[in-house]
N, C-alpha and C positions, 0 to 999 in steps of 0.2 A: 486471616486474611479472610475476609467476607464478600458476599456477593450477589448486591441486590437487585432485582429484574421486575421492572415493568412488563407489564403483557397491556400488548393493543392493536394498530394497526395501523400500517402507515400511507399517508400522502392524507393530503388535502382535508381531503370529506369525513376524515373520518378528527380533527381535531379535534370538535369537539362532543362526541357520540359516545355514550356510556362508557361505550368495551373500552376507550382509552383510559380509564379514569387509575390505570396503575400505572399510563406514561406519567399523567401529568405526576404525579407523586412521587415518578423514576428522576421525571426533571427536576423537581424541587428538593431531591436527594443530593443531588448530584448540584447544585446552586449551595445547600446551605454545607456541603462539604469542602463548597472552593474548588470543584474538579477541573474549572474551567471549561474548553471547547468540547465536545464527543469525537472518539473518529470511529470511522469504521471497522470494524472488526469485531471476527464470531457472529457474522447475519445478526449484528448490531450496530447501534449509535451506540459508543464501551466509554465507560469513562477511567481512569486510574485516578485515587488518590489517597491520604493517611488522616488516618482519627489522629487527634489531638496528646493520644498516648501512642501513636506515631503505626499503629498496627494497621497494615493495606487494606484500602476496601476498593471495593469495583461496583462498579452502579451502569447498567446493559438496559437496553430497547432493543426488543430483537425485532427487525426489519420484515420478517419469514411473513407476515402475517398472521393474524392469532392461530391458527389451527396448528401451526407449524411451529409453534413457539420452542418447542423440545429441541428442537434441532440445535436451534442459537445454545441455548441453556448446555444443551448434554457438547457441546464445543469447547465452552468455556469452561466448563466443571473436570476436563478432560483433559483440556490445556494447562489449566494453572492446581488442578490433582485435589478436588473440595469432594468433602467430606457435604452430604446430603445439610446436617445437620450448621453448615456455614453460610448457607443460601436462606437468603429471603425474599417469597415472589411476591408483585405487590398485582389485584387483577378488582376486576368490577364485580361483586356480588347483585343478583336481581332478586335471592332468598332473605333481603336485609334490607331493610329501609332505607331509603335516601340519608347517607352521611354519615351513616349506624360503621363501628365499625368492628371486624372481629379477627382476632393474634390465635392461628392455632398451629400448634406442632407436627401434627401430622390429619391425616381424615383419604374420603376421596374425594376426587375431582367437583361433587357435586353437581355432577351434569355441565361445569364449563370448559368449553371444547381446549381454551388455549392450557388450563390449567391439566387436562386431561392428557393434552401433549407433551407437558413438562413430566407428569409422573411415570407415561410412558417411555420415554427417552431416558429418566435417569431408572426404569424400574424399580423405583421401592413411592409406598403413600410415605412416607416418614421427610417430606419436605414444611421445609415450616411454611405459612402463607399468610400476608396481610390481607382482606377481603376488605372492599369499600363497598357498603354498602347504595347501588343505583335504583332500588327498586322502590314498591312492587310493579309489578305486573301488572299493568291494567288487565280491568276483566273484556277479551275480545281481543287483545291486539296478541298481533303474532311474536314469540320472543327473540326473531331474527331481527326481523326488523325495531324492537323496542331499544335493543343496546346498541345498533346502531346508529338510531335514531341523536339526534343532539338533542342535550339536555334542554328541558324549558328557562327561560327568561330564571326563573327567580331561585332556578336550584344553579343552575351556569350563579348566576352573582354568588350564590352560597358558595360553591366549590371552592373559592379562594380557605374556606375557615376549614374545610372539608381536607383539602389539600393540607396546610400546616400540620392538622392532628394526627398526618396519613405522615408527616415529617415525625412526629414526636413518637410515633408510634414504631418509627426504624430509628430510633434514637434509644428509646426504651430499649428494644431488643439487644445491641451493641450492648447498650453498658449496664443492663440487668439480667444478659438473657431471657430465655423463650420464657420459663416459666415467673422469673419476677416481673417482666411484661408482660406476658394475659391475665395478671393483677390487677394493671393496671389499664390495659385498656379493656378490658372485657369488663370487668369488675367493678364492684358498687362504684369505685371514684373513678367511673373513666375520665378519659383528660378530655378536656372543655375545649372549645373552638370560638 
């Protein structure tokens, strides 16, 4: 069983915010895998489906607000008895240029409060994650205002391609495992959109 968790904030005012890049990819993953309409479960919008090989796959968007994302993830992990390596967390990252993807198997939160909440709730730094670049933070901008702000028009128009590459990265993580997917997502032959 796999769990894919997109981080974001609930509410229409955040729908196109940079901080909801993880939610955007999660929505597209649920659609790609034909998961239908989500249920409200585990403090999340929650989908269940099966991969072509029959493996069960779960997809979730915590509705706890970003800083409490770990509460929802801990509920899902405890209920389904998942090991951290079976989870992939999707979230925005201002340290990466807009549209760049970075897949990692472990590490700190890098200052991202949602990922910090997940790592704290699970008690480990070894949680795979796909970071979606929304940066860089412009000089003189406040970080919170920037990530909670909407994408400018040119980036909003480019987001479907970024989201498609995010879905492809998730598919690679499922099909090839973390190491194989990292080589394809992060390496010289990066997935193109």
